[in-house]
Each structure stands twice: as structure tokens, then as C-alpha cells.
C-alpha positions as CSV (number, residue, x, y, z in Angstrom):
1,M,187.6,94.6,166.2
2,Q,187.9,98.4,166.0
3,K,190.5,99.3,162.9
4,I,192.7,102.6,165.4
5,L,194.6,105.3,162.8
6,T,197.5,105.8,165.3
7,V,200.5,107.6,165.2
8,P,203.7,106.2,165.6
9,R,206.5,108.0,164.6
10,E,205.4,111.4,164.8
11,D,209.5,112.4,164.6
12,R,209.2,110.8,160.7
13,C,206.7,113.4,159.5
14,I,207.5,115.8,156.8
15,G,204.5,118.0,156.5
16,C,203.8,117.2,153.1
17,M,199.9,116.9,153.5
18,L,198.1,113.2,151.5
19,C,196.7,112.1,155.5
20,C,195.3,115.2,155.4
21,V,194.0,115.8,152.1
22,K,193.8,111.9,151.6
23,A,190.9,112.0,154.9
24,S,189.4,115.2,153.5
25,L,188.9,113.3,150.0
26,I,187.5,109.8,152.0
27,K,185.0,112.0,154.1
28,S,184.0,114.6,151.8
29,N,184.6,113.9,148.4
30,K,186.4,117.2,148.0
31,I,190.4,118.3,149.3
32,D,189.4,120.1,151.6
33,F,191.6,121.1,155.1
34,S,188.7,121.6,156.9
35,S,186.7,118.4,156.2
36,S,189.5,116.1,157.2
37,Y,190.3,114.3,159.6
38,V,193.9,114.6,160.3
39,K,195.2,118.0,160.9
40,V,199.1,118.8,160.4
41,V,201.1,121.5,161.9
42,L,204.2,123.1,162.5
43,D,205.0,123.8,166.3
44,P,207.4,126.4,165.9
45,A,209.3,125.8,169.0
46,T,210.6,122.5,168.3
47,K,210.0,123.2,164.4
48,K,208.2,118.9,164.2
49,Y,205.3,118.1,162.9
50,K,202.8,117.5,164.9
51,V,200.0,115.4,163.7
52,S,196.2,114.8,165.7
53,I,193.7,112.5,164.4
54,D,190.3,113.3,165.2
55,Y,188.0,110.3,166.8
56,G,184.8,110.3,166.4
57,A,185.4,111.6,162.3
58,I,187.4,108.4,160.9
59,Q,186.6,106.3,158.0
60,N,188.6,104.6,155.8
61,P,192.2,104.0,158.5
62,E,193.8,102.0,156.0
63,Q,193.5,104.0,152.9
64,V,195.2,107.3,155.7
65,A,198.5,104.9,156.5
66,A,198.8,103.3,153.0
67,I,199.5,107.2,151.2
68,C,202.5,108.6,153.7
69,P,205.1,108.2,152.1
70,R,207.4,108.2,155.8
71,K,204.8,105.3,156.9
72,C,204.2,107.3,160.4
73,F,200.7,106.0,160.8
74,E,200.2,102.7,162.0
75,I,196.7,100.9,163.0
76,Q,195.9,99.5,165.6
77,E,193.1,96.9,166.2
78,R,190.9,97.1,169.5
79,N,188.2,95.3,170.5
80,E,184.9,97.0,171.1
81,D,184.8,96.6,174.5
82,E,188.0,98.3,175.2
């Protein structure tokens, strides 16, 4: 089973960037937003945060989901053949 990080509650995001920090630490052992596989940006038109995930670079999605204070993330499991 493959674990997929999803953002079903993106509307709860407050832009704290903890998910970005955790993802960069997992990937490179340092805080570097450019190396993070999770990006959070403020949409100026709606004044809401948008979360994007680089699924090709994702590692340890459970840790990213767990650090979010607003519980925006969810882990879904999929079969490798899906």
C-alpha cells in the first residue's frame, strides 16, 4: 500500500508553515523552504492559503500530517496498481 498525503481541509490552513518546515527537515535535515515538498502560499484574490504537494518527492507523509495544528492533512492508502 502506498500512503498519499492529501489536503481535504485546506480551508482550515492558517499559513503557519509547520508542514513546510517538517517536509524540508525530512528531505534535507535542515529548514529550507525551497527543498520542501509541501508549499503554502496565500492567494491574494481569496485571502486563503493554498497548499501544494510535490508527490514525486514526498517522504514520511504521516509526520507532515501529524504536525499540522489545524488537521488540514489526511493520509490515504492506495494500492500500487491504482
